[in-house]
BAKOL-950246 format. One record per atom (N, C-alpha, C): residue in three letters; atom name; x, y, z. Coordinates in steps of 0.02 Angstrom, whole numbers. Layout:
RONU baba dofi      X      Y      Z
RONU  ALA   CA      X      Y      Z
...
% end
This chain:
RONU baba dofi      X      Y      Z
RONU  MET    N   -638   5153  -2294
RONU  MET   CA   -595   5155  -2235
RONU  MET    C   -588   5084  -2208
RONU  PRO    N   -528   5062  -2191
RONU  PRO   CA   -519   4995  -2164
RONU  PRO    C   -548   4990  -2093
RONU  ARG    N   -567   4930  -2075
RONU  ARG   CA   -594   4917  -2008
RONU  ARG    C   -537   4926  -1958
RONU  PRO    N   -547   4966  -1905
RONU  PRO   CA   -494   4975  -1855
RONU  PRO    C   -478   4908  -1820
RONU  ALA    N   -417   4903  -1795
RONU  ALA   CA   -396   4843  -1758
RONU  ALA    C   -437   4838  -1694
RONU  SER    N   -450   4776  -1674
RONU  SER   CA   -486   4765  -1611
RONU  SER    C   -446   4792  -1553
RONU  ARG    N   -480   4822  -1507
RONU  ARG   CA   -449   4847  -1446
RONU  ARG    C   -477   4809  -1386
RONU  SER    N   -492   4746  -1397
RONU  SER   CA   -520   4703  -1346
RONU  SER    C   -477   4704  -1283
RONU  GLY    N   -509   4711  -1227
RONU  GLY   CA   -474   4711  -1164
RONU  GLY    C   -444   4778  -1144
RONU  GLU    N   -451   4828  -1187
RONU  GLU   CA   -423   4894  -1171
RONU  GLU    C   -458   4921  -1108
RONU  GLU    N   -418   4948  -1064
RONU  GLU   CA   -445   4974  -1001
RONU  GLU    C   -433   5049   -997
RONU  VAL    N   -477   5082   -961
RONU  VAL   CA   -472   5154   -949
RONU  VAL    C   -491   5165   -876
RONU  SER    N   -461   5215   -845
RONU  SER   CA   -475   5230   -775
RONU  SER    C   -547   5256   -768
RONU  PRO    N   -577   5246   -710
RONU  PRO   CA   -644   5273   -699
RONU  PRO    C   -642   5350   -693
RONU  PRO    N   -697   5383   -708
RONU  PRO   CA   -698   5456   -704
RONU  PRO    C   -690   5478   -632
RONU  GLN    N   -655   5534   -623
RONU  GLN   CA   -645   5561   -555
RONU  GLN    C   -678   5629   -546
RONU  ASN    N   -693   5663   -601
RONU  ASN   CA   -719   5731   -597
RONU  ASN    C   -793   5735   -612
RONU  ARG    N   -824   5787   -587
RONU  ARG   CA   -894   5803   -602
RONU  ARG    C   -894   5860   -653
RONU  LEU    N   -948   5867   -689
RONU  LEU   CA   -956   5923   -734
RONU  LEU    C   -992   5979   -698
RONU  ASP    N   -974   6041   -714
RONU  ASP   CA  -1007   6099   -685
RONU  ASP    C  -1075   6107   -720
RONU  PRO    N  -1130   6100   -683
RONU  PRO   CA  -1196   6103   -715
RONU  PRO    C  -1213   6171   -745
RONU  SER    N  -1175   6223   -729
RONU  SER   CA  -1188   6289   -758
RONU  SER    C  -1153   6299   -825
RONU  ARG    N  -1112   6251   -846
RONU  ARG   CA  -1076   6257   -909
RONU  ARG    C  -1106   6211   -961
RONU  GLN    N  -1091   6224  -1024
RONU  GLN   CA  -1114   6182  -1079
RONU  GLN    C  -1055   6139  -1103
RONU  TYR    N  -1068   6074  -1111
RONU  TYR   CA  -1018   6026  -1132
RONU  TYR    C  -1041   5996  -1199
RONU  THR    N   -999   6002  -1250
RONU  THR   CA  -1016   5977  -1316
RONU  THR    C   -962   5927  -1337
RONU  VAL    N   -985   5868  -1358
RONU  VAL   CA   -940   5818  -1385
RONU  VAL    C   -948   5819  -1460
RONU  LEU    N   -892   5820  -1495
RONU  LEU   CA   -892   5816  -1568
RONU  LEU    C   -861   5749  -1588
RONU  LEU    N   -902   5708  -1621
RONU  LEU   CA   -879   5645  -1648
RONU  LEU    C   -863   5657  -1722
RONU  GLN    N   -799   5652  -1739
RONU  GLN   CA   -780   5657  -1810
RONU  GLN    C   -783   5586  -1838
RONU  THR    N   -832   5573  -1880
RONU  THR   CA   -839   5506  -1909
RONU  THR    C   -822   5508  -1984
RONU  ASN    N   -812   5451  -2013
RONU  ASN   CA   -800   5448  -2085
RONU  ASN    C   -864   5461  -2125
RONU  CYS    N   -920   5473  -2090
RONU  CYS   CA   -983   5494  -2123
RONU  CYS    C   -997   5568  -2110
RONU  GLY    N   -953   5601  -2073
RONU  GLY   CA   -963   5672  -2056
RONU  GLY    C   -964   5682  -1981
RONU  PRO    N   -964   5745  -1959
RONU  PRO   CA   -963   5761  -1888
RONU  PRO    C  -1032   5755  -1856
RONU  ILE    N  -1032   5736  -1791
RONU  ILE   CA  -1093   5733  -1751
RONU  ILE    C  -1078   5770  -1686
RONU  ALA    N  -1117   5823  -1671
RONU  ALA   CA  -1108   5862  -1610
RONU  ALA    C  -1163   5842  -1560
RONU  ILE    N  -1141   5829  -1498
RONU  ILE   CA  -1186   5806  -1445
RONU  ILE    C  -1181   5854  -1387
RONU  ASP    N  -1238   5881  -1365
RONU  ASP   CA  -1241   5923  -1305
RONU  ASP    C  -1251   5875  -1246
RONU  LEU    N  -1204   5875  -1199
RONU  LEU   CA  -1209   5829  -1142
RONU  LEU    C  -1258   5856  -1090
RONU  PHE    N  -1294   5811  -1058
RONU  PHE   CA  -1343   5829  -1006
RONU  PHE    C  -1308   5833   -938
RONU  ALA    N  -1268   5886   -928
RONU  ALA   CA  -1230   5894   -866
RONU  ALA    C  -1276   5904   -806
RONU  LYS    N  -1334   5934   -815
RONU  LYS   CA  -1382   5944   -759
RONU  LYS    C  -1426   5883   -749
RONU  GLN    N  -1455   5857   -803
RONU  GLN   CA  -1503   5803   -798
RONU  GLN    C  -1471   5735   -783
RONU  ALA    N  -1409   5725   -805
RONU  ALA   CA  -1376   5660   -796
RONU  ALA    C  -1302   5672   -779
RONU  PRO    N  -1288   5702   -721
RONU  PRO   CA  -1219   5723   -706
RONU  PRO    C  -1167   5667   -704
RONU  ARG    N  -1184   5609   -677
RONU  ARG   CA  -1135   5554   -672
RONU  ARG    C  -1122   5524   -741
RONU  THR    N  -1175   5512   -779
RONU  THR   CA  -1167   5482   -845
RONU  THR    C  -1132   5530   -893
RONU  ALA    N  -1151   5593   -892
RONU  ALA   CA  -1119   5643   -936
RONU  ALA    C  -1045   5649   -918
RONU  ALA    N  -1028   5648   -854
RONU  ALA   CA   -958   5654   -833
RONU  ALA    C   -918   5592   -856
RONU  ALA    N   -949   5533   -851
RONU  ALA   CA   -914   5472   -873
RONU  ALA    C   -903   5474   -949
RONU  PHE    N   -953   5496   -987
RONU  PHE   CA   -946   5500  -1059
RONU  PHE    C   -892   5551  -1077
RONU  ALA    N   -893   5610  -1045
RONU  ALA   CA   -842   5661  -1057
RONU  ALA    C   -772   5634  -1042
RONU  HIS    N   -766   5596   -988
RONU  HIS   CA   -702   5566   -969
RONU  HIS    C   -676   5519  -1023
RONU  LEU    N   -721   5477  -1049
RONU  LEU   CA   -701   5431  -1102
RONU  LEU    C   -679   5469  -1165
RONU  VAL    N   -714   5523  -1181
RONU  VAL   CA   -694   5564  -1238
RONU  VAL    C   -624   5593  -1226
RONU  GLN    N   -613   5622  -1166
RONU  GLN   CA   -549   5655  -1151
RONU  GLN    C   -490   5606  -1150
RONU  THR    N   -502   5544  -1134
RONU  THR   CA   -448   5495  -1133
RONU  THR    C   -434   5465  -1203
RONU  GLY    N   -475   5483  -1252
RONU  GLY   CA   -466   5456  -1320
RONU  GLY    C   -497   5387  -1329
RONU  TYR    N   -537   5366  -1281
RONU  TYR   CA   -566   5299  -1282
RONU  TYR    C   -608   5286  -1345
RONU  TYR    N   -645   5337  -1367
RONU  TYR   CA   -690   5328  -1425
RONU  TYR    C   -655   5334  -1492
RONU  ASP    N   -593   5358  -1492
RONU  ASP   CA   -556   5365  -1555
RONU  ASP    C   -546   5297  -1588
RONU  ASP    N   -561   5293  -1651
RONU  ASP   CA   -553   5232  -1692
RONU  ASP    C   -600   5175  -1673
RONU  LEU    N   -655   5191  -1640
RONU  LEU   CA   -706   5139  -1628
RONU  LEU    C   -759   5145  -1683
RONU  THR    N   -793   5090  -1696
RONU  THR   CA   -843   5089  -1750
RONU  THR    C   -914   5098  -1723
RONU  PHE    N   -957   5120  -1768
RONU  PHE   CA  -1029   5112  -1757
RONU  PHE    C  -1041   5041  -1783
RONU  TYR    N  -1043   4994  -1737
RONU  TYR   CA  -1045   4923  -1755
RONU  TYR    C  -1115   4896  -1761
RONU  ARG    N  -1166   4935  -1741
RONU  ARG   CA  -1234   4909  -1742
RONU  ARG    C  -1281   4964  -1766
RONU  VAL    N  -1323   4945  -1814
RONU  VAL   CA  -1375   4990  -1840
RONU  VAL    C  -1441   4952  -1837
RONU  VAL    N  -1489   4978  -1800
RONU  VAL   CA  -1556   4949  -1799
RONU  VAL    C  -1599   4996  -1840
RONU  VAL    N  -1618   4974  -1900
RONU  VAL   CA  -1653   5016  -1948
RONU  VAL    C  -1716   5046  -1916
RONU  GLY    N  -1722   5112  -1923
RONU  GLY   CA  -1781   5148  -1897
RONU  GLY    C  -1780   5158  -1822
RONU  SER    N  -1724   5141  -1790
RONU  SER   CA  -1722   5144  -1717
RONU  SER    C  -1660   5178  -1689
RONU  LEU    N  -1600   5149  -1700
RONU  LEU   CA  -1540   5176  -1669
RONU  LEU    C  -1477   5155  -1704
RONU  ILE    N  -1423   5191  -1688
RONU  ILE   CA  -1355   5172  -1709
RONU  ILE    C  -1314   5167  -1645
RONU  GLN    N  -1268   5119  -1642
RONU  GLN   CA  -1232   5106  -1579
RONU  GLN    C  -1157   5102  -1590
RONU  SER    N  -1119   5129  -1541
RONU  SER   CA  -1046   5129  -1542
RONU  SER    C  -1020   5124  -1470
RONU  GLY    N   -955   5133  -1463
RONU  GLY   CA   -924   5135  -1397
RONU  GLY    C   -897   5069  -1372
RONU  ASP    N   -893   5019  -1415
RONU  ASP   CA   -869   4953  -1395
RONU  ASP    C   -801   4940  -1428
RONU  PRO    N   -747   4932  -1388
RONU  PRO   CA   -682   4918  -1417
RONU  PRO    C   -679   4849  -1452
RONU  ASP    N   -727   4805  -1437
RONU  ASP   CA   -730   4740  -1469
RONU  ASP    C   -773   4741  -1532
RONU  SER    N   -811   4794  -1542
RONU  SER   CA   -856   4803  -1600
RONU  SER    C   -907   4747  -1608
RONU  ASN    N   -929   4718  -1551
RONU  ASN   CA   -979   4665  -1556
RONU  ASN    C  -1031   4667  -1500
RONU  GLY    N  -1029   4719  -1459
RONU  GLY   CA  -1079   4726  -1406
RONU  GLY    C  -1058   4696  -1340
RONU  THR    N   -997   4671  -1334
RONU  THR   CA   -976   4639  -1272
RONU  THR    C   -923   4678  -1233
RONU  GLY    N   -892   4729  -1264
RONU  GLY   CA   -835   4761  -1234
RONU  GLY    C   -851   4825  -1195
RONU  GLY    N   -802   4847  -1158
RONU  GLY   CA   -806   4909  -1120
RONU  GLY    C   -761   4905  -1059
RONU  PRO    N   -754   4960  -1023
RONU  PRO   CA   -710   4960   -964
RONU  PRO    C   -738   4916   -909
RONU  SER    N   -697   4901   -860
RONU  SER   CA   -717   4857   -804
RONU  SER    C   -764   4892   -756
RONU  TRP    N   -765   4958   -755
RONU  TRP   CA   -808   4995   -709
RONU  TRP    C   -873   5015   -743
RONU  GLN    N   -922   5033   -703
RONU  GLN   CA   -985   5057   -730
RONU  GLN    C  -1011   5115   -690
RONU  THR    N  -1055   5153   -720
RONU  THR   CA  -1090   5208   -687
RONU  THR    C  -1163   5189   -686
RONU  ILE    N  -1198   5206   -632
RONU  ILE   CA  -1269   5191   -628
RONU  ILE    C  -1306   5256   -614
RONU  GLU    N  -1351   5275   -660
RONU  GLU   CA  -1391   5335   -654
RONU  GLU    C  -1455   5325   -695
RONU  PRO    N  -1507   5299   -663
RONU  PRO   CA  -1569   5286   -700
RONU  PRO    C  -1599   5350   -729
RONU  PRO    N  -1630   5345   -788
RONU  PRO   CA  -1663   5403   -818
RONU  PRO    C  -1728   5417   -780
RONU  PRO    N  -1759   5474   -793
RONU  PRO   CA  -1824   5488   -762
RONU  PRO    C  -1875   5434   -781
RONU  ALA    N  -1921   5420   -736
RONU  ALA   CA  -1974   5371   -750
RONU  ALA    C  -2014   5395   -811
RONU  ASN    N  -2035   5347   -851
RONU  ASN   CA  -2075   5359   -910
RONU  ASN    C  -2041   5404   -962
RONU  PHE    N  -1974   5403   -963
RONU  PHE   CA  -1938   5443  -1012
RONU  PHE    C  -1950   5416  -1082
RONU  ARG    N  -1958   5460  -1131
RONU  ARG   CA  -1967   5441  -1201
RONU  ARG    C  -1903   5459  -1238
RONU  TYR    N  -1872   5410  -1269
RONU  TYR   CA  -1811   5420  -1307
RONU  TYR    C  -1829   5446  -1376
RONU  SER    N  -1825   5512  -1384
RONU  SER   CA  -1844   5543  -1447
RONU  SER    C  -1785   5543  -1496
RONU  GLN    N  -1800   5559  -1558
RONU  GLN   CA  -1749   5561  -1610
RONU  GLN    C  -1693   5609  -1589
RONU  GLY    N  -1631   5587  -1593
RONU  GLY   CA  -1574   5627  -1574
RONU  GLY    C  -1551   5617  -1503
RONU  THR    N  -1589   5581  -1462
RONU  THR   CA  -1568   5566  -1394
RONU  THR    C  -1506   5521  -1396
RONU  VAL    N  -1458   5536  -1353
RONU  VAL   CA  -1398   5495  -1346
RONU  VAL    C  -1402   5464  -1276
RONU  ALA    N  -1400   5398  -1274
RONU  ALA   CA  -1405   5362  -1210
RONU  ALA    C  -1354   5305  -1210
RONU  MET    N  -1345   5277  -1151
RONU  MET   CA  -1296   5223  -1142
RONU  MET    C  -1330   5155  -1149
RONU  ALA    N  -1297   5111  -1186
RONU  ALA   CA  -1322   5042  -1192
RONU  ALA    C  -1303   5004  -1129
RONU  LYS    N  -1339   4950  -1116
RONU  LYS   CA  -1324   4908  -1058
RONU  LYS    C  -1344   4837  -1073
RONU  GLY    N  -1315   4791  -1036
RONU  GLY   CA  -1332   4721  -1044
RONU  GLY    C  -1401   4707  -1015
RONU  ALA    N  -1432   4652  -1037
RONU  ALA   CA  -1499   4635  -1016
RONU  ALA    C  -1505   4625   -940
RONU  GLY    N  -1454   4599   -908
RONU  GLY   CA  -1458   4587   -836
RONU  GLY    C  -1434   4646   -793
RONU  ALA    N  -1410   4699   -824
RONU  ALA   CA  -1384   4757   -787
RONU  ALA    C  -1443   4798   -759
RONU  PRO    N  -1432   4831   -702
RONU  PRO   CA  -1486   4872   -674
RONU  PRO    C  -1502   4933   -717
RONU  SER    N  -1560   4961   -706
RONU  SER   CA  -1581   5021   -742
RONU  SER    C  -1530   5076   -733
RONU  GLY    N  -1511   5108   -788
RONU  GLY   CA  -1463   5163   -786
RONU  GLY    C  -1390   5142   -783
RONU  ALA    N  -1376   5077   -788
RONU  ALA   CA  -1306   5054   -787
RONU  ALA    C  -1274   5070   -854
RONU  SER    N  -1211   5091   -852
RONU  SER   CA  -1175   5104   -915
RONU  SER    C  -1101   5096   -905
RONU  ARG    N  -1068   5080   -961
RONU  ARG   CA   -995   5077   -963
RONU  ARG    C   -972   5124  -1018
RONU  SER    N   -962   5100  -1079
RONU  SER   CA   -939   5145  -1133
RONU  SER    C   -984   5144  -1194
RONU  GLN    N  -1026   5093  -1202
RONU  GLN   CA  -1066   5087  -1262
RONU  GLN    C  -1126   5135  -1259
RONU  PHE    N  -1136   5170  -1315
RONU  PHE   CA  -1191   5218  -1318
RONU  PHE    C  -1229   5210  -1383
RONU  PHE    N  -1288   5238  -1385
RONU  PHE   CA  -1327   5238  -1446
RONU  PHE    C  -1359   5306  -1458
RONU  ILE    N  -1373   5318  -1521
RONU  ILE   CA  -1409   5379  -1542
RONU  ILE    C  -1474   5356  -1572
RONU  VAL    N  -1529   5383  -1546
RONU  VAL   CA  -1596   5365  -1572
RONU  VAL    C  -1605   5398  -1640
RONU  THR    N  -1622   5359  -1690
RONU  THR   CA  -1631   5383  -1758
RONU  THR    C  -1704   5385  -1781
RONU  GLY    N  -1746   5348  -1747
RONU  GLY   CA  -1817   5344  -1767
RONU  GLY    C  -1858   5397  -1733
RONU  THR    N  -1917   5409  -1761
RONU  THR   CA  -1961   5460  -1733
RONU  THR    C  -2012   5431  -1684
RONU  ASN    N  -2022   5366  -1686
RONU  ASN   CA  -2070   5335  -1641
RONU  ASN    C  -2040   5270  -1613
RONU  VAL    N  -1984   5278  -1576
RONU  VAL   CA  -1948   5221  -1549
RONU  VAL    C  -1975   5204  -1480
RONU  SER    N  -1990   5142  -1469
RONU  SER   CA  -2016   5120  -1405
RONU  SER    C  -1962   5081  -1367
RONU  LEU    N  -1928   5116  -1322
RONU  LEU   CA  -1876   5084  -1280
RONU  LEU    C  -1898   5090  -1208
RONU  PRO    N  -1884   5040  -1167
RONU  PRO   CA  -1899   5046  -1095
RONU  PRO    C  -1856   5101  -1064
RONU  ASP    N  -1883   5134  -1014
RONU  ASP   CA  -1847   5189   -981
RONU  ASP    C  -1795   5163   -932
RONU  GLU    N  -1744   5130   -960
RONU  GLU   CA  -1692   5101   -917
RONU  GLU    C  -1621   5116   -942
RONU  TYR    N  -1616   5158   -994
RONU  TYR   CA  -1551   5174  -1022
RONU  TYR    C  -1529   5244   -999
RONU  ALA    N  -1470   5248   -969
RONU  ALA   CA  -1444   5311   -942
RONU  ALA    C  -1437   5363   -997
RONU  LEU    N  -1457   5423   -982
RONU  LEU   CA  -1453   5478  -1030
RONU  LEU    C  -1384   5508  -1032
RONU  VAL    N  -1363   5528  -1093
RONU  VAL   CA  -1299   5562  -1103
RONU  VAL    C  -1311   5633  -1127
RONU  GLY    N  -1353   5640  -1178
RONU  GLY   CA  -1364   5706  -1208
RONU  GLY    C  -1408   5702  -1268
RONU  HIS    N  -1400   5750  -1313
RONU  HIS   CA  -1441   5755  -1373
RONU  HIS    C  -1399   5781  -1430
RONU  VAL    N  -1410   5754  -1490
RONU  VAL   CA  -1375   5777  -1550
RONU  VAL    C  -1399   5847  -1566
RONU  ILE    N  -1353   5895  -1572
RONU  ILE   CA  -1371   5964  -1588
RONU  ILE    C  -1348   5984  -1658
RONU  ASP    N  -1305   5944  -1688
RONU  ASP   CA  -1283   5957  -1757
RONU  ASP    C  -1254   5891  -1784
RONU  GLY    N  -1261   5882  -1849
RONU  GLY   CA  -1234   5822  -1879
RONU  GLY    C  -1287   5772  -1898
RONU  GLY    N  -1348   5797  -1907
RONU  GLY   CA  -1403   5753  -1927
RONU  GLY    C  -1388   5715  -1992
RONU  ALA    N  -1352   5747  -2038
RONU  ALA   CA  -1336   5713  -2102
RONU  ALA    C  -1291   5653  -2090
RONU  ALA    N  -1243   5659  -2044
RONU  ALA   CA  -1198   5603  -2028
RONU  ALA    C  -1237   5547  -1994
RONU  VAL    N  -1281   5566  -1947
RONU  VAL   CA  -1322   5515  -1913
RONU  VAL    C  -1365   5478  -1964
RONU  GLU    N  -1396   5515  -2011
RONU  GLU   CA  -1437   5484  -2062
RONU  GLU    C  -1396   5438  -2108
RONU  ALA    N  -1335   5460  -2126
RONU  ALA   CA  -1292   5419  -2168
RONU  ALA    C  -1276   5352  -2133
RONU  ILE    N  -1262   5355  -2069
RONU  ILE   CA  -1248   5294  -2031
RONU  ILE    C  -1310   5251  -2026
RONU  ALA    N  -1367   5283  -2012
RONU  ALA   CA  -1430   5247  -2003
RONU  ALA    C  -1453   5212  -2067
RONU  HIS    N  -1430   5236  -2125
RONU  HIS   CA  -1450   5207  -2189
RONU  HIS    C  -1393   5170  -2225
RONU  ALA    N  -1342   5153  -2188
RONU  ALA   CA  -1286   5116  -2217
RONU  ALA    C  -1308   5046  -2238
RONU  PRO    N  -1281   5020  -2292
RONU  PRO   CA  -1295   4950  -2310
RONU  PRO    C  -1272   4904  -2253
RONU  LEU    N  -1312   4854  -2239
RONU  LEU   CA  -1299   4810  -2181
RONU  LEU    C  -1291   4738  -2201
RONU  GLU    N  -1259   4701  -2156
RONU  GLU   CA  -1253   4628  -2164
RONU  GLU    C  -1274   4595  -2098
RONU  ALA    N  -1283   4530  -2101
RONU  ALA   CA  -1309   4494  -2043
RONU  ALA    C  -1258   4489  -1986
RONU  SER    N  -1284   4495  -1926
RONU  SER   CA  -1244   4484  -1866
RONU  SER    C  -1250   4411  -1846
RONU  THR    N  -1222   4393  -1789
RONU  THR   CA  -1226   4323  -1765
RONU  THR    C  -1298   4303  -1749
RONU  THR    N  -1343   4352  -1739
RONU  THR   CA  -1413   4336  -1725
RONU  THR    C  -1453   4326  -1790
RONU  GLY    N  -1420   4340  -1847
RONU  GLY   CA  -1453   4332  -1911
RONU  GLY    C  -1487   4396  -1935
RONU  GLU    N  -1491   4446  -1892
RONU  GLU   CA  -1521   4510  -1912
RONU  GLU    C  -1469   4553  -1949
RONU  ASP    N  -1492   4591  -1997
RONU  ASP   CA  -1448   4637  -2033
RONU  ASP    C  -1437   4700  -1990
RONU  THR    N  -1383   4701  -1952
RONU  THR   CA  -1369   4757  -1907
RONU  THR    C  -1297   4782  -1912
RONU  ILE    N  -1254   4747  -1948
RONU  ILE   CA  -1183   4766  -1952
RONU  ILE    C  -1170   4804  -2016
RONU  PRO    N  -1145   4865  -2012
RONU  PRO   CA  -1128   4901  -2074
RONU  PRO    C  -1078   4862  -2116
RONU  ARG    N  -1091   4857  -2181
RONU  ARG   CA  -1045   4820  -2225
RONU  ARG    C   -977   4854  -2231
RONU  VAL    N   -978   4920  -2231
RONU  VAL   CA   -917   4960  -2234
RONU  VAL    C   -907   4990  -2164
RONU  PRO    N   -847   4986  -2135
RONU  PRO   CA   -837   5013  -2068
RONU  PRO    C   -855   5087  -2062
RONU  ILE    N   -894   5102  -2012
RONU  ILE   CA   -911   5171  -1996
RONU  ILE    C   -874   5187  -1931
RONU  VAL    N   -826   5233  -1936
RONU  VAL   CA   -777   5243  -1883
RONU  VAL    C   -782   5312  -1851
RONU  ILE    N   -777   5315  -1785
RONU  ILE   CA   -765   5378  -1750
RONU  ILE    C   -690   5389  -1755
RONU  GLU    N   -671   5434  -1799
RONU  GLU   CA   -600   5446  -1810
RONU  GLU    C   -569   5482  -1750
RONU  HIS    N   -607   5528  -1721
RONU  HIS   CA   -582   5566  -1663
RONU  HIS    C   -643   5597  -1627
RONU  ALA    N   -640   5598  -1561
RONU  ALA   CA   -691   5630  -1521
RONU  ALA    C   -659   5683  -1477
RONU  THR    N   -692   5741  -1473
RONU  THR   CA   -666   5797  -1432
RONU  THR    C   -721   5824  -1389
RONU  LEU    N   -701   5856  -1334
RONU  LEU   CA   -747   5888  -1287
RONU  LEU    C   -732   5962  -1286
RONU  THR    N   -785   6003  -1293
RONU  THR   CA   -780   6075  -1289
RONU  THR    C   -822   6098  -1230
RONU  VAL    N   -795   6143  -1190
RONU  VAL   CA   -830   6170  -1132
RONU  VAL    C   -845   6244  -1145
RONU  GLY    N   -909   6262  -1138
RONU  GLY   CA   -929   6331  -1150
RONU  GLY    C   -958   6364  -1090
% end
């Protein structure tokens, strides 16, 4: 699959709606490695889950890449620049519970080093390791409920060096072809 065109500077409106905590919200990421289903944490992380759902509904995640793979730890997407610097101009802040452990399959929002705990824009990661040690400062989104094979395929993709010299960039583009939200 060819690398999608950069969408640098693309803007999207901030979320306006809340999710009903009594309903189940599932995001399906159709990737070129297979589908990944994510159950959103509408009760545990209402602001972050609503922002993620909003980005899905606007088509923001369509044609974005999983641009970063940290072997044994996580896979990351949600950046229109595909380099860790992009996202909308607005942010949501919702710190996770203290001493939270990011277990395998956890979906959380990435943030810059200087951003406050729980800050998020559009970049997210899926924890792939079984014993990942991350500080409890990344806003929660949900948990992978189906699509473990696709997550594993992405996590084990051949990699090349990034600007830091670490092998974290998939050699072949791994693309979210389309993202959808289902409400149950």
